[in-house]
C-alpha positions in Angstrom: -130.8 23.5 83.9 -133.7 25.1 82.1 -133.0 24.8 78.4 -134.8 26.4 75.5 -134.4 24.4 72.3 -135.2 25.5 68.8 -135.5 22.8 66.1 -136.8 20.2 68.6 -138.9 18.5 66.0 -136.0 17.9 63.6 -133.9 14.8 62.9 -131.5 15.5 65.8 -133.8 17.6 68.0 -136.2 14.7 68.4 -133.3 12.7 70.0 -131.8 15.5 72.0 -134.9 16.5 73.9 -135.4 13.2 75.7 -131.6 12.9 76.1 -131.4 16.2 78.0 -134.6 15.4 80.0 -133.1 12.0 81.1 -130.1 13.9 82.3 -132.4 15.9 84.6 -132.8 19.2 82.6 -136.0 21.0 82.0 -136.4 21.3 78.3 -138.7 23.9 76.7 -139.2 23.5 72.9 -139.7 26.6 70.8 -142.5 26.0 68.2 -144.1 27.9 65.4 -147.5 26.3 65.7 -149.9 26.8 68.6 -147.9 25.5 71.6 -148.8 22.5 73.8 -148.2 22.6 77.5 -144.5 23.0 78.2 -143.8 24.7 74.8 -143.3 28.3 73.8 -144.4 29.8 70.5 -142.0 32.0 68.5 -141.8 33.5 65.0 -138.1 33.6 63.9 -139.0 35.0 60.5 -140.5 38.0 62.2 -137.9 38.1 64.9 -140.5 37.5 67.6 -139.7 35.7 70.9 -140.9 36.4 74.4 -138.0 37.9 76.2 -139.1 36.7 79.6 -138.8 33.1 78.4 -135.2 33.8 77.4 -134.4 35.5 80.7 -135.7 32.5 82.6 -133.5 30.0 80.7 -130.0 28.8 81.8 -129.1 27.6 78.3 -130.4 27.9 74.7 -129.8 25.2 72.0 -130.5 26.2 68.4 -130.9 23.3 65.9 -133.3 25.1 63.6 -132.9 25.1 59.8 -134.4 23.6 56.7 -133.0 20.2 55.6 -129.9 20.5 53.4 -130.8 17.3 51.4 -134.5 17.7 51.4 -134.9 19.4 48.0 -133.0 20.2 44.9 -130.9 23.4 45.4 -132.7 25.9 43.3 -131.9 29.6 43.9 -135.2 29.8 45.9 -134.4 26.8 48.1 -130.8 28.0 48.8 -132.4 31.2 50.1 -134.6 29.0 52.3 -131.6 27.1 53.6 -129.8 30.4 54.5 -132.8 32.3 55.9 -134.1 29.5 58.0 -130.8 29.3 59.8 -129.9 33.0 60.0 -133.4 34.2 61.1 -133.6 31.7 63.9 -130.0 32.4 65.1 -130.5 36.2 65.0 -133.8 36.1 66.8 -132.3 34.0 69.6 -129.0 36.0 69.8 -130.8 39.3 69.9 -133.2 38.1 72.5 -130.3 36.9 74.7 -128.5 40.2 74.3 -131.7 42.1 75.3 -132.6 39.9 78.3 -132.0 41.5 81.7 -130.9 38.1 83.0 -129.0 36.2 80.3 -128.7 32.5 79.7 -125.2 31.2 80.5 -124.7 29.5 77.1 -126.0 29.4 73.5 -125.2 26.2 71.7 -125.8 27.0 68.0 -125.8 24.4 65.3 -123.4 24.7 62.4 -121.8 22.2 60.1 -118.5 20.8 58.9 -119.5 22.4 55.5 -117.7 25.4 57.0 -114.4 23.9 55.9 -115.3 23.3 52.3 -113.4 20.6 50.3 -110.3 19.7 52.3 -109.1 16.8 50.1 -106.7 14.6 52.1 -105.7 17.4 54.4 -106.9 17.0 58.0 -108.6 20.1 59.5 -109.7 21.1 63.0 -111.4 24.0 64.7 -108.4 26.2 64.1 -108.6 25.8 60.3 -110.0 28.6 58.1 -113.3 28.5 56.2 -113.4 26.9 52.8 -115.2 27.8 49.7 -118.6 26.9 48.2 -122.2 27.5 49.1 -122.2 25.5 52.4 -119.0 27.2 53.6 -120.5 30.6 52.9 -123.8 29.6 54.6 -121.9 28.4 57.7 -119.9 31.7 57.9 -123.1 33.8 57.9 -124.9 31.4 60.2 -122.2 31.4 62.8 -121.8 35.2 62.6 -125.4 35.6 63.5 -124.6 34.5 67.1 -122.5 37.6 67.6 -125.0 39.7 69.6 -125.2 36.9 72.3 -121.4 36.6 72.5 -121.0 40.4 72.7 -123.5 40.5 75.5 -121.4 38.0 77.6 -123.1 34.7 76.9 -120.9 31.8 76.2 -121.4 30.7 72.6 -120.4 27.3 71.2 -120.7 26.5 67.5 -121.6 22.9 66.9 -120.0 22.0 63.6 -121.8 18.7 63.1 -120.6 16.0 60.7 -122.7 13.2 59.3 -124.7 11.5 62.1 -125.4 7.9 61.4 -129.0 7.0 62.2 -131.8 4.9 60.9 -134.3 7.7 60.2 -132.3 10.3 58.4 -129.0 11.8 57.2 -126.6 9.9 55.1 -127.3 6.3 56.3 -130.9 5.9 55.5 -130.7 5.9 51.7 -127.4 4.0 51.7 -128.9 1.4 54.0 -131.7 0.7 51.6 -129.4 0.6 48.6 -127.1 -2.0 50.2 -130.0 -3.9 51.6 -131.2 -4.5 48.1 -127.8 -5.4 46.8 -127.3 -2.0 45.0 -124.8 -0.4 47.2 -121.3 1.0 46.4 -119.1 4.0 46.8 -120.1 7.5 45.6 -117.9 9.1 42.9 -114.2 8.3 43.2 -114.6 7.0 46.8 -111.4 8.9 47.8 -113.4 11.7 49.5 -113.4 11.7 53.3 -116.7 11.5 55.3 -116.8 13.1 58.8 -119.2 10.6 60.3 -120.4 10.5 64.0 -122.7 8.1 65.8 -125.9 9.7 67.1 -125.2 8.5 70.7 -121.8 10.2 70.6 -123.4 13.3 69.0 -125.9 13.5 71.9 -123.2 13.0 74.5 -120.9 15.6 72.8 -123.7 18.2 73.0 -124.2 17.5 76.7 -120.4 17.6 77.2 -120.2 21.0 75.4 -123.1 22.3 77.5 -121.4 21.3 80.8 -117.7 21.9 80.1 -117.6 25.7 79.5 -116.5 25.2 75.9 -116.9 28.1 73.5 -116.2 28.8 69.9 -116.3 26.1 67.2 -116.6 22.5 68.3 -116.4 19.7 65.7 -118.9 17.0 66.4 -117.4 14.2 64.3 -116.0 10.8 65.0 -112.3 10.4 65.9 -111.4 8.5 62.8 -112.8 10.0 59.5 -112.8 7.5 56.6 -113.0 7.7 52.9 -116.2 7.1 51.1 -114.8 3.8 49.7 -113.9 2.7 53.3 -117.3 3.8 54.5 -119.1 1.8 51.8 -116.9 -1.3 52.6 -117.7 -1.0 56.3 -121.5 -0.7 55.6 -121.3 -3.7 53.2 -119.6 -5.7 56.0 -122.1 -4.6 58.6 -125.1 -5.6 56.4 -123.4 -8.7 54.9 -124.0 -7.4 51.4 -121.7 -6.8 48.4 -120.1 -3.5 47.7 -120.4 -3.6 43.9 -122.5 -0.7 42.4 -120.6 2.6 42.5 -122.6 5.8 41.8 -120.6 7.9 39.3 -120.2 11.6 40.2 -121.9 12.8 37.1 -125.0 10.6 37.8 -125.2 12.0 41.4 -125.0 15.5 40.1 -127.6 14.8 37.4 -130.0 13.3 40.0 -129.9 16.0 42.7 -128.1 18.9 41.2 -125.6 21.1 43.1 -126.2 19.2 46.4 -124.8 16.1 44.6 -121.5 18.0 44.0 -121.3 19.0 47.7 -121.9 15.3 48.6 -118.7 14.5 46.7 -116.4 16.9 48.5 -113.8 15.5 50.8 -113.9 16.7 54.5 -111.3 15.1 56.7 -112.5 16.9 59.9 -111.0 16.1 63.3 -112.7 16.7 66.6 -109.7 18.3 68.2 -111.6 20.3 70.9 -113.5 17.2 72.1 -110.3 15.1 72.2 -108.3 17.9 74.0 -111.0 18.2 76.6 -111.2 14.5 77.3 -114.4 13.5 75.7 -114.7 9.8 75.4 -116.3 8.4 72.2 -118.5 5.3 72.7 -118.0 4.5 69.0 -114.4 5.0 68.0 -114.6 3.5 64.5 -117.0 3.7 61.7 -117.6 0.0 62.0 -118.7 0.4 65.6 -120.9 3.4 64.7 -122.5 1.5 61.8 -123.1 -1.6 64.0 -125.0 0.6 66.5 -127.0 2.4 63.8 -127.9 -0.7 61.9 -128.9 -2.6 65.0 -131.3 0.2 65.9 -132.8 -0.2 62.4 -133.4 -3.9 62.8 -134.6 -3.9 66.4 
């Protein structure tokens, strides 16, 4: 397949591009800077994208968006978080709708933030949206794919959990804390974390691409764990104590509103992947952490 990908330079995009190429696909990154050979320039803020490039593609993957944990959530940065996702999604969806020959599928990134705080209640793709900034962001973000769907292109919404990887996401700062004997649970520790290993995330994207799946698809591991269980598993993996909890008020004081979102509980189940027969390489958080930590130390 010929696949256009937005967000190819991001945390997950840098891993997805070689993964898709190794599977035999031709991958064309969309970039905002002057393009190198094999890349295409676009301007999502202005809604500019060469329609002929879209018409030649079999699939489009959109991972574009500013990092949720990169900066403190000021009103200005919350607008950046929203606009960077909606602008890119609208530009791609409208270009697909206008193309004389349309891509077969749009895989559009989303997040488990859609469900808000679920407490101890397990949720899946049939569950309604929750409340809060991230839930509201995800609703608008996903709705921006509508022009492509209305035009007949299959649209899958990749509601990604917390990928465990050495270079970003949740694990990197926690790894350093535990490595230097300063690790522990966050807040009460009772909140659920919807983790997923990066190899399983990559395989799940390919699975969704190839299996005619549409609508929301939760990209999370099969056994969500509480923060306390996650911290204990990381301590076991690193052979370190699990002694220094981070109180909720301290986390909120350090990073503001994002700290509050980091303390919500999201017991999110990958019901669509399980129903369709996807096989997780890393079934448990211990297995996922062993894989991620071994990649750090190699």
